[in-house]
NURO-428523 format. One record per residue (C-alpha): residue in one letter; residue number from 1; y, x, z. Coordinates in Angstrom, 2 decimals, decimal comma, m for minus. Layout:
BEGIN
ATOM:A:NUM:Y:X:Z
...
END
This chain:
BEGIN
ATOM:M:1:90,95:200,74:161,64
ATOM:C:2:94,68:201,19:161,41
ATOM:G:3:94,75:199,49:158,07
ATOM:W:4:92,54:196,42:158,90
ATOM:P:5:94,97:194,43:160,74
ATOM:H:6:97,65:195,21:158,55
ATOM:S:7:95,85:193,76:155,54
ATOM:Q:8:94,45:191,14:157,24
ATOM:T:9:97,95:190,00:158,15
ATOM:K:10:98,82:189,97:154,40
ATOM:F:11:95,82:188,02:153,28
ATOM:F:12:95,54:184,96:155,90
ATOM:P:13:99,38:183,54:155,11
ATOM:K:14:98,62:183,21:151,64
ATOM:N:15:95,34:181,68:151,98
ATOM:E:16:97,01:179,26:154,58
ATOM:N:17:99,64:178,00:151,42
ATOM:D:18:96,67:177,43:149,25
ATOM:V:19:94,82:175,30:151,55
ATOM:E:20:97,93:173,52:151,91
ATOM:K:21:98,76:173,17:147,97
ATOM:G:22:94,77:171,86:147,72
ATOM:Q:23:95,32:169,41:150,46
ATOM:E:24:98,65:168,13:148,85
ATOM:M:25:96,94:167,92:145,37
ATOM:S:26:94,01:166,05:146,73
ATOM:V:27:96,11:163,48:148,35
ATOM:I:28:98,04:163,05:145,10
ATOM:I:29:95,11:162,97:143,16
ATOM:K:30:93,39:160,07:145,37
ATOM:R:31:96,94:158,11:145,09
ATOM:L:32:96,64:158,31:141,16
ATOM:V:33:92,99:157,31:141,43
ATOM:A:34:93,46:154,46:143,72
ATOM:A:35:96,97:153,47:141,66
ATOM:L:36:95,24:153,44:138,49
ATOM:S:37:91,89:151,32:140,31
ATOM:L:38:94,45:148,91:141,17
ATOM:A:39:96,21:148,49:137,87
ATOM:M:40:92,96:147,91:136,14
ATOM:V:41:92,15:145,16:138,53
ATOM:L:42:95,18:143,91:138,25
ATOM:I:43:95,08:144,18:134,12
ATOM:S:44:91,14:142,97:134,50
ATOM:A:45:92,29:139,64:136,57
ATOM:A:46:95,43:138,98:134,27
ATOM:V:47:93,20:139,22:130,99
ATOM:A:48:90,58:137,01:132,64
ATOM:E:49:93,53:134,38:133,66
ATOM:S:50:95,50:134,67:130,38
ATOM:P:51:94,35:131,58:127,60
ATOM:H:52:93,80:132,39:124,21
ATOM:P:53:96,79:132,71:121,79
ATOM:P:54:97,03:129,56:120,14
ATOM:L:55:95,49:128,78:116,80
ATOM:R:56:98,12:128,76:113,83
ATOM:V:57:97,25:125,36:112,17
ATOM:A:58:98,54:124,54:109,07
ATOM:T:59:99,39:120,69:107,72
ATOM:F:60:100,75:118,45:105,16
ATOM:I:61:101,91:115,03:105,56
ATOM:L:62:99,21:112,64:104,02
ATOM:P:63:98,65:109,64:105,59
ATOM:P:64:96,27:108,68:107,58
ATOM:F:65:94,91:112,15:107,71
ATOM:A:66:98,34:113,62:109,16
ATOM:M:67:101,53:111,88:109,99
ATOM:Q:68:104,75:111,99:112,07
ATOM:Q:69:105,11:108,99:114,53
ATOM:G:70:107,90:109,30:117,53
ATOM:G:71:108,07:113,18:116,95
ATOM:K:72:104,55:113,46:117,34
ATOM:L:73:101,59:114,26:115,11
ATOM:T:74:99,01:112,03:114,56
ATOM:G:75:96,40:110,84:112,09
ATOM:F:76:92,67:111,06:111,27
ATOM:S:77:92,56:114,89:110,78
ATOM:I:78:95,09:115,49:113,58
ATOM:E:79:93,20:113,70:116,28
ATOM:L:80:89,74:115,05:115,36
ATOM:W:81:91,12:118,57:115,27
ATOM:N:82:92,82:118,24:118,65
ATOM:E:83:89,28:117,01:119,87
ATOM:I:84:87,97:120,47:118,52
ATOM:A:85:90,72:122,20:120,35
ATOM:A:86:89,95:120,83:123,38
ATOM:R:87:86,40:121,81:122,91
ATOM:L:88:87,15:125,22:122,06
ATOM:Q:89:89,37:125,48:124,94
ATOM:V:90:92,45:126,68:122,45
ATOM:K:91:95,85:125,38:122,02
ATOM:S:92:97,43:124,78:118,70
ATOM:D:93:100,66:125,82:117,12
ATOM:F:94:101,15:123,15:114,34
ATOM:Q:95:103,16:124,27:111,21
ATOM:V:96:103,72:121,16:108,96
ATOM:Q:97:104,20:122,57:105,55
ATOM:P:98:106,45:120,83:102,70
ATOM:D:99:103,47:120,81:100,10
ATOM:V:100:99,98:121,18:99,47
ATOM:N:101:100,70:124,81:97,55
ATOM:T:102:102,70:125,92:100,45
ATOM:L:103:100,16:124,98:102,77
ATOM:F:104:97,48:127,05:101,07
ATOM:D:105:100,00:129,91:100,26
ATOM:S:106:100,08:130,40:104,43
ATOM:L:107:96,23:130,59:104,40
ATOM:R:108:96,34:133,13:101,60
ATOM:S:109:98,86:135,13:103,57
ATOM:G:110:97,09:135,41:106,81
ATOM:N:111:100,32:132,96:108,55
ATOM:A:112:97,83:130,33:109,56
ATOM:D:113:94,35:129,85:110,92
ATOM:I:114:93,51:126,79:109,72
ATOM:A:115:94,22:123,94:107,68
ATOM:V:116:94,08:120,30:108,68
ATOM:S:117:94,95:117,46:106,46
ATOM:G:118:93,08:115,30:103,84
ATOM:L:119:92,15:118,26:101,76
ATOM:F:120:89,05:117,91:99,37
ATOM:Y:121:86,72:120,56:98,32
ATOM:S:122:86,57:121,93:94,94
ATOM:T:123:85,18:124,92:93,11
ATOM:E:124:88,70:126,50:92,61
ATOM:R:125:89,50:126,47:95,91
ATOM:D:126:86,23:127,57:96,76
ATOM:R:127:86,85:130,99:95,52
ATOM:E:128:89,63:131,89:97,78
ATOM:F:129:88,83:129,75:100,82
ATOM:D:130:86,21:128,91:103,46
ATOM:F:131:85,33:125,28:104,04
ATOM:S:132:84,29:123,30:107,50
ATOM:Y:133:81,66:120,64:107,32
ATOM:P:134:82,73:117,93:105,71
ATOM:I:135:84,82:115,38:107,84
ATOM:M:136:84,43:112,44:105,43
ATOM:E:137:83,55:111,48:101,93
ATOM:A:138:86,06:110,10:99,30
ATOM:G:139:87,09:109,78:95,67
ATOM:L:140:90,36:109,65:93,34
ATOM:Q:141:91,33:105,99:93,02
ATOM:I:142:94,36:104,41:90,65
ATOM:M:143:97,50:102,51:92,30
ATOM:V:144:100,17:100,19:90,42
ATOM:R:145:102,37:97,91:90,83
ATOM:D:146:101,45:94,70:92,28
ATOM:T:147:103,16:92,97:89,65
ATOM:G:148:100,91:94,80:86,97
ATOM:E:149:102,22:95,98:83,47
ATOM:R:150:101,55:93,45:80,99
ATOM:A:151:99,52:94,02:77,86
ATOM:A:152:101,65:93,79:75,04
ATOM:A:153:101,50:90,37:73,39
ATOM:T:154:101,14:91,17:69,81
ATOM:P:155:99,28:88,24:68,05
ATOM:L:156:97,82:90,09:65,50
ATOM:R:157:96,54:92,87:68,12
ATOM:T:158:95,11:90,07:70,16
ATOM:L:159:93,40:88,27:67,29
ATOM:L:160:91,68:91,57:66,35
ATOM:V:161:90,85:92,04:69,93
ATOM:L:162:89,22:88,51:70,51
ATOM:L:163:87,09:88,79:67,02
ATOM:F:164:85,63:92,10:67,90
ATOM:S:165:85,33:91,79:71,19
ATOM:R:166:81,69:91,65:72,78
ATOM:T:167:81,95:87,94:73,87
ATOM:S:168:82,90:86,82:70,58
ATOM:V:169:80,08:88,95:68,80
ATOM:I:170:77,36:87,49:71,16
ATOM:W:171:78,83:83,64:70,58
ATOM:L:172:78,95:84,18:66,59
ATOM:G:173:75,55:85,63:66,55
ATOM:V:174:73,83:82,44:68,64
ATOM:A:175:76,00:80,29:66,15
ATOM:L:176:74,73:82,41:63,05
ATOM:V:177:70,81:81,87:64,23
ATOM:L:178:71,35:77,72:65,29
ATOM:I:179:72,95:77,60:61,79
ATOM:V:180:70,22:79,14:59,78
ATOM:V:181:67,37:77,32:62,17
ATOM:S:182:69,23:73,69:61,57
ATOM:A:183:69,40:74,76:57,72
ATOM:H:184:66,01:75,01:57,48
ATOM:L:185:65,12:72,04:59,16
ATOM:M:186:67,58:70,10:56,70
ATOM:W:187:66,00:71,62:53,93
ATOM:L:188:62,40:70,56:54,63
ATOM:L:189:63,44:67,29:55,27
ATOM:E:190:65,52:66,31:52,48
ATOM:R:191:63,90:68,99:50,03
ATOM:A:192:62,02:65,98:48,10
ATOM:Q:193:65,17:64,09:47,70
ATOM:K:194:66,21:65,52:43,96
ATOM:D:195:69,77:63,55:43,28
ATOM:D:196:70,37:64,43:47,22
ATOM:S:197:73,82:66,85:47,49
ATOM:I:198:72,84:68,32:50,56
ATOM:S:199:69,45:69,88:49,60
ATOM:D:200:67,60:70,91:46,19
ATOM:G:201:63,45:70,91:45,90
ATOM:R:202:63,71:74,71:45,18
ATOM:Y:203:64,11:77,21:48,19
ATOM:F:204:66,76:79,00:45,99
ATOM:P:205:69,59:77,71:45,92
ATOM:G:206:68,64:74,84:48,19
ATOM:I:207:68,73:76,88:51,36
ATOM:F:208:72,26:77,78:50,83
ATOM:H:209:73,27:74,57:50,25
ATOM:T:210:71,85:73,20:53,69
ATOM:I:211:73,08:76,46:55,46
ATOM:Y:212:76,69:75,18:54,27
ATOM:W:213:75,97:71,90:55,10
ATOM:A:214:75,18:73,22:58,69
ATOM:A:215:78,21:75,81:58,87
ATOM:T:216:80,84:73,15:57,92
ATOM:T:217:78,90:70,31:60,34
ATOM:M:218:79,47:72,50:63,27
ATOM:L:219:82,94:73,36:62,77
ATOM:T:220:84,47:70,11:61,18
ATOM:Q:221:81,61:67,31:61,38
ATOM:G:222:81,44:67,48:57,51
ATOM:N:223:80,56:64,29:55,66
ATOM:E:224:78,03:65,10:53,70
ATOM:S:225:74,96:62,72:54,58
ATOM:P:226:71,16:63,39:54,18
ATOM:R:227:68,90:60,44:52,48
ATOM:R:228:66,33:60,30:54,71
ATOM:W:229:66,31:58,92:58,15
ATOM:L:230:64,74:61,81:60,05
ATOM:G:231:67,87:64,18:58,26
ATOM:R:232:70,51:61,75:59,47
ATOM:M:233:68,78:61,66:63,02
ATOM:L:234:68,92:65,49:62,79
ATOM:A:235:72,90:65,48:61,41
ATOM:V:236:74,02:63,33:64,48
ATOM:L:237:72,06:65,71:66,69
ATOM:W:238:73,28:68,72:64,86
ATOM:M:239:76,97:67,46:65,09
ATOM:F:240:76,40:67,01:68,82
ATOM:V:241:75,15:70,51:69,50
ATOM:G:242:78,42:71,71:67,23
ATOM:M:243:81,04:69,89:69,28
ATOM:V:244:79,50:71,00:72,52
ATOM:Y:245:79,31:74,76:71,19
ATOM:V:246:82,74:74,89:69,57
ATOM:A:247:84,25:73,47:72,93
ATOM:F:248:82,45:76,33:74,84
ATOM:Y:249:82,93:78,93:72,78
ATOM:T:250:86,84:77,75:72,59
ATOM:A:251:87,07:77,85:76,36
ATOM:Q:252:85,52:81,39:76,44
ATOM:L:253:88,16:82,39:74,30
ATOM:T:254:91,10:81,07:76,22
ATOM:T:255:89,45:82,60:79,45
ATOM:T:256:89,30:85,83:77,58
ATOM:L:257:93,02:85,90:76,52
ATOM:T:258:94,10:84,92:79,97
ATOM:V:259:92,43:87,44:81,85
ATOM:Q:260:93,99:89,89:79,08
ATOM:E:261:97,22:88,66:80,13
ATOM:I:262:96,88:88,66:83,59
ATOM:R:263:95,42:92,00:83,62
ATOM:G:264:97,62:94,90:83,43
ATOM:A:265:97,79:98,04:81,08
ATOM:I:266:95,95:100,41:83,61
ATOM:N:267:92,55:98,93:85,05
ATOM:G:268:90,60:101,77:85,43
ATOM:P:269:89,99:105,92:84,48
ATOM:E:270:89,64:105,12:80,95
ATOM:D:271:93,17:103,64:80,52
ATOM:L:272:94,80:106,62:81,89
ATOM:P:273:95,43:108,48:78,48
ATOM:S:274:99,16:108,61:77,51
ATOM:K:275:100,01:106,76:80,62
ATOM:Q:276:102,58:108,54:83,09
ATOM:V:277:100,84:109,39:86,28
ATOM:A:278:102,04:110,68:89,47
ATOM:T:279:100,01:112,79:91,61
ATOM:L:280:100,56:115,16:94,59
ATOM:R:281:101,56:118,77:93,26
ATOM:G:282:98,63:121,46:93,87
ATOM:G:283:95,92:118,36:94,45
ATOM:T:284:92,64:118,49:92,94
ATOM:A:285:93,95:115,26:90,61
ATOM:V:286:96,22:117,11:88,66
ATOM:A:287:93,65:119,04:86,22
ATOM:Y:288:91,21:115,77:85,98
ATOM:L:289:94,25:113,87:84,52
ATOM:R:290:95,43:116,64:82,14
ATOM:E:291:91,99:116,84:81,02
ATOM:R:292:92,33:113,11:80,25
ATOM:G:293:95,45:113,13:78,29
ATOM:A:294:97,37:111,72:81,17
ATOM:L:295:100,93:112,59:81,28
ATOM:V:296:101,13:114,04:84,49
ATOM:Q:297:104,17:114,24:86,98
ATOM:E:298:103,45:116,14:90,05
ATOM:F:299:105,42:115,21:93,41
ATOM:S:300:105,46:117,39:96,68
ATOM:Q:301:105,37:114,42:98,93
ATOM:T:302:103,92:111,01:99,10
ATOM:A:303:106,65:109,22:99,66
ATOM:E:304:108,19:110,51:96,58
ATOM:E:305:105,55:109,28:94,29
ATOM:Y:306:105,53:106,06:96,24
ATOM:Q:307:109,00:105,45:95,32
ATOM:A:308:108,73:106,62:91,76
ATOM:L:309:106,06:103,83:91,26
ATOM:I:310:107,94:101,14:92,89
ATOM:D:311:110,82:102,02:90,66
ATOM:G:312:109,04:102,05:87,63
ATOM:K:313:109,31:105,58:86,81
ATOM:V:314:105,44:105,98:86,55
ATOM:D:315:102,99:104,04:85,36
ATOM:A:316:100,44:104,73:88,19
ATOM:I:317:99,61:106,95:91,10
ATOM:V:318:96,05:108,59:91,39
ATOM:Q:319:94,87:110,61:94,20
ATOM:G:320:92,42:110,26:97,35
ATOM:S:321:91,43:106,65:97,74
ATOM:A:322:91,75:106,71:101,92
ATOM:G:323:95,50:107,66:101,53
ATOM:L:324:96,19:105,25:99,02
ATOM:D:325:94,11:102,27:100,68
ATOM:Y:326:96,31:103,03:103,86
ATOM:Y:327:99,54:102,94:102,09
ATOM:S:328:98,83:99,85:100,15
ATOM:A:329:97,76:97,85:103,24
ATOM:H:330:100,64:98,92:105,23
ATOM:E:331:104,09:100,14:103,73
ATOM:G:332:102,95:99,11:99,87
ATOM:N:333:101,46:95,75:101,06
ATOM:G:334:102,62:92,97:98,43
ATOM:V:335:104,24:95,92:96,31
ATOM:V:336:101,24:97,89:95,06
ATOM:K:337:97,71:97,18:94,63
ATOM:M:338:94,43:99,25:93,82
ATOM:V:339:92,54:99,07:90,41
ATOM:G:340:89,32:100,26:89,12
ATOM:P:341:86,54:101,90:90,88
ATOM:E:342:86,62:104,92:93,33
ATOM:F:343:85,93:107,78:90,75
ATOM:N:344:85,19:112,14:91,28
ATOM:K:345:84,13:111,70:94,41
ATOM:N:346:84,07:115,05:96,93
ATOM:D:347:84,30:116,08:100,35
ATOM:V:348:86,91:116,36:102,66
ATOM:G:349:87,19:118,58:105,28
ATOM:F:350:88,85:121,60:107,19
ATOM:V:351:90,51:124,91:104,85
ATOM:F:352:89,86:128,20:106,39
ATOM:P:353:90,87:131,97:105,18
ATOM:L:354:88,00:133,78:103,92
ATOM:D:355:85,12:134,94:106,38
ATOM:S:356:86,97:133,69:109,18
ATOM:R:357:85,10:133,34:112,36
ATOM:L:358:87,10:130,57:113,44
ATOM:R:359:84,98:128,44:110,86
ATOM:K:360:81,11:128,68:112,99
ATOM:K:361:83,25:127,24:115,95
ATOM:V:362:85,00:124,33:114,17
ATOM:D:363:81,52:123,48:112,45
ATOM:G:364:79,73:123,66:116,08
ATOM:A:365:82,04:121,41:117,49
ATOM:L:366:82,35:118,80:114,60
ATOM:L:367:78,27:118,35:114,76
ATOM:S:368:78,38:117,86:118,60
ATOM:M:369:81,05:115,43:118,09
ATOM:R:370:78,94:113,49:115,32
ATOM:E:371:75,94:113,65:117,84
ATOM:D:372:77,72:112,42:121,14
ATOM:G:373:79,34:109,54:118,67
ATOM:T:374:83,00:111,04:119,27
ATOM:Y:375:83,54:111,35:115,71
ATOM:Q:376:82,39:108,06:114,77
ATOM:R:377:84,77:106,61:117,54
ATOM:I:378:87,83:108,32:115,81
ATOM:Y:379:86,61:107,34:112,44
ATOM:E:380:86,66:103,34:112,95
ATOM:K:381:89,86:103,94:114,75
ATOM:W:382:91,27:104,88:111,43
ATOM:F:383:89,17:103,13:108,55
ATOM:G:384:87,34:100,66:110,45
ATOM:A:385:83,86:99,96:110,78
ATOM:R:386:81,51:101,22:108,31
END
């Protein structure tokens, strides 16, 4: 009995300390949980309120797709992209690249999320990048100086071109038919005249005599006269036909020669071989021109190639028709001109790195813009109604 109180007095103080420590730990844990909960709430709210990080948009100055006016970017492609970004509720961090190659390098290296300009689709690019739905279709076209380049005025060359042109072959063929027909008519009318110098009683060589008469009468109004009145009437009619025919033929040759003198040395893709042709470095026109034997000069900026054309350093520029049309109607009006048809047509659109998650969102926005008329409104602003 005497030992119990002693042992009890040693036990209870220890238990009281443990209880106090446990209570302190409980308070600390509750405070940590409360602080952690508050932190999670604040972080969640911050994440919910913070906007998406801006998309890195690589672009290249190529009027009218991308231009700088008043220190701001504008243009058909830029305006389309700004509308898409607004619908996706994202901001854009534009990165203006010095040339097309650098623009694609930024996509390869992961430094850009999308490329926005007037970029053609191609098989080679398809191996490395993804494309949006097309924003337009365009082809290549040729631009030359407005004064044109005169064809070489070599008399022998001009004569050969005229003689073997399609027009001359047709006219000479018609003349031959008329001569043969009139010669046979004259032989039938004059064959009975034995002493007639135009014909002969026999078909051979008589028909050759009348062919010679018909040809010389058409060209020189020959002096040989038929003996019979019907023959003479035919001769007068034939001389009239000959004068009219020669007059029309001469007028046609003169017109053809004048057109050849007015037209420049480059009038279409078939005239590009061996010519000095400018285009953008890294553009799809480079391979096309080299395959056709053109002497390609590549430039980083459109302004550089336009100036090279004006200065006579190149014979022509070949690239997308939309950009050339815009320049020829604005800064180049009266200085340059478009020649030949549009060729090698292809789609133009936005370009992404391979397997980009952004592509489907952009395509969806483009589709909705076409459906609600926004795309058409922007297109007509830059290119007019179609």
